[in-house]
C-alpha atoms as a printed R data frame, in Angstrom:
   type eleno elety resid chain resno       x       y      z
1  ATOM     1    CA   MET     A     1 100.386 116.274 55.704
2  ATOM     2    CA   HIS     A     2  98.177 115.401 58.940
3  ATOM     3    CA   ASN     A     3 101.256 114.960 60.803
4  ATOM     4    CA   ASN     A     4 102.765 118.162 59.901
5  ATOM     5    CA   PHE     A     5  99.901 119.786 61.492
6  ATOM     6    CA   GLN     A     6 100.080 118.459 64.815
7  ATOM     7    CA   GLU     A     7 103.548 118.963 64.626
8  ATOM     8    CA   ARG     A     8 102.569 122.665 64.190
9  ATOM     9    CA   ILE     A     9 100.199 122.630 66.895
10 ATOM    10    CA   ILE     A    10 102.742 121.148 69.123
11 ATOM    11    CA   ALA     A    11 105.289 123.290 68.243
12 ATOM    12    CA   ILE     A    12 103.011 126.542 68.931
13 ATOM    13    CA   LEU     A    13 101.881 125.426 72.302
14 ATOM    14    CA   ARG     A    14 105.180 124.887 73.407
15 ATOM    15    CA   ARG     A    15 106.080 128.301 72.417
16 ATOM    16    CA   SER     A    16 103.059 129.235 74.370
17 ATOM    17    CA   PRO     A    17 103.522 128.375 78.198
18 ATOM    18    CA   ASN     A    18  99.922 129.634 79.101
19 ATOM    19    CA   GLY     A    19  98.459 128.195 76.775
20 ATOM    20    CA   LEU     A    20  95.822 128.741 73.829
21 ATOM    21    CA   THR     A    21  92.585 128.223 73.295
22 ATOM    22    CA   SER     A    22  91.335 126.282 70.149
23 ATOM    23    CA   ASN     A    23  90.572 129.174 68.513
24 ATOM    24    CA   GLU     A    24  93.722 130.915 68.867
25 ATOM    25    CA   ILE     A    25  95.338 127.644 67.902
26 ATOM    26    CA   ALA     A    26  93.031 127.539 64.454
27 ATOM    27    CA   GLU     A    27  93.956 131.218 63.762
28 ATOM    28    CA   LEU     A    28  98.310 130.539 64.006
29 ATOM    29    CA   VAL     A    29  97.840 127.132 62.333
30 ATOM    30    CA   GLY     A    30  95.442 128.275 59.307
31 ATOM    31    CA   LEU     A    31  92.550 125.648 59.996
32 ATOM    32    CA   THR     A    32  89.114 126.067 61.033
33 ATOM    33    CA   ALA     A    33  87.727 125.969 64.469
34 ATOM    34    CA   ASN     A    34  86.208 122.425 64.066
35 ATOM    35    CA   ASN     A    35  89.314 120.620 62.314
36 ATOM    36    CA   THR     A    36  91.503 122.335 64.811
37 ATOM    37    CA   SER     A    37  89.407 121.366 67.940
38 ATOM    38    CA   SER     A    38  89.574 117.344 66.328
39 ATOM    39    CA   ARG     A    39  93.247 117.470 65.956
40 ATOM    40    CA   LEU     A    40  93.307 118.722 70.052
41 ATOM    41    CA   SER     A    41  91.387 115.886 70.883
42 ATOM    42    CA   LYS     A    42  93.487 113.268 69.593
43 ATOM    43    CA   LEU     A    43  96.261 114.795 71.265
44 ATOM    44    CA   ALA     A    44  94.746 115.158 74.490
45 ATOM    45    CA   ALA     A    45  93.813 111.570 74.454
46 ATOM    46    CA   TYR     A    46  97.760 110.359 73.266
47 ATOM    47    CA   GLY     A    47  98.762 112.344 76.274
48 ATOM    48    CA   ILE     A    48 100.769 115.289 74.224
49 ATOM    49    CA   ILE     A    49  98.910 117.632 75.698
50 ATOM    50    CA   ASP     A    50  96.800 118.681 78.302
51 ATOM    51    CA   LYS     A    51  93.247 120.379 78.456
52 ATOM    52    CA   VAL     A    52  92.073 122.956 81.261
53 ATOM    53    CA   ARG     A    53  89.046 124.574 81.511
54 ATOM    54    CA   HIS     A    54  89.874 128.472 81.871
55 ATOM    55    CA   SER     A    55  88.317 131.770 82.626
56 ATOM    56    CA   ARG     A    56  88.792 133.315 79.240
57 ATOM    57    CA   GLY     A    57  85.479 133.014 78.414
58 ATOM    58    CA   PRO     A    58  82.116 131.172 78.121
59 ATOM    59    CA   ARG     A    59  83.056 127.780 77.709
60 ATOM    60    CA   ALA     A    60  86.880 128.474 76.733
61 ATOM    61    CA   SER     A    61  89.509 125.849 77.336
62 ATOM    62    CA   VAL     A    62  93.375 126.573 76.856
63 ATOM    63    CA   TYR     A    63  95.307 123.672 75.753
64 ATOM    64    CA   ARG     A    64  98.653 123.462 76.747
65 ATOM    65    CA   ALA     A    65 101.849 121.235 75.953
66 ATOM    66    CA   LEU     A    66 102.903 118.692 78.153
67 ATOM    67    CA   PRO     A    67 106.585 118.501 79.045
68 ATOM    68    CA   ASP     A    68 108.932 116.474 76.522
69 ATOM    69    CA   LEU     A    69 108.910 112.795 76.567
70 ATOM    70    CA   SER     A    70 111.693 112.248 74.537
71 ATOM    71    CA   PRO     A    71 113.310 112.774 71.266
72 ATOM    72    CA   ASP     A    72 111.915 109.802 69.507
73 ATOM    73    CA   PHE     A    73 108.586 111.434 70.348
74 ATOM    74    CA   HIS     A    74 105.852 111.988 67.523
75 ATOM    75    CA   PRO     A    75 102.541 112.619 66.800
76 ATOM    76    CA   GLY     A    76 101.619 108.947 65.947
77 ATOM    77    CA   MET     A    77 102.925 107.776 69.402
78 ATOM    78    CA   ASP     A    78 101.379 108.016 72.581
79 ATOM    79    CA   ARG     A    79 102.716 108.125 75.930
80 ATOM    80    CA   ALA     A    80 102.986 103.945 76.435
81 ATOM    81    CA   ASP     A    81 104.967 103.843 73.172
82 ATOM    82    CA   VAL     A    82 107.308 106.244 74.696
83 ATOM    83    CA   GLN     A    83 107.985 104.597 77.807
84 ATOM    84    CA   HIS     A    84 107.920 101.045 76.426
85 ATOM    85    CA   ARG     A    85 110.800 102.059 74.130
86 ATOM    86    CA   HIS     A    86 112.826 103.973 76.895
87 ATOM    87    CA   SER     A    87 112.160 100.718 79.215
88 ATOM    88    CA   ASP     A    88 113.768  98.400 76.520
89 ATOM    89    CA   ALA     A    89 116.355 100.582 75.925
90 ATOM    90    CA   SER     A    90 117.518 100.494 79.363
91 ATOM    91    CA   SER     A    91 117.030  96.626 79.757
92 ATOM    92    CA   ASN     A    92 119.316  96.644 76.769
93 ATOM    93    CA   SER     A    93 122.544  98.681 77.738
94 ATOM    94    CA   ARG     A    94 122.643  96.805 81.096
């Protein structure tokens, strides 16, 4: 269930090229603002999404999905995991 919310958040952000605030994401996902902020922080730490300060309001941050890394990517992985997998696959195909 934990990853399901992360996957839903990523899917929502991919459909929102201008990004969304944590409150907007919370409303769309059906989580509390605090719970959503925690998940967003983890996704940003993994390098899956980007957090940008925006002028929508006082202290509002906008979250955006970063470009897809790979069809093998899932929320439990970080960018280094994906890059390592692809470098291993490239080495094995030579």
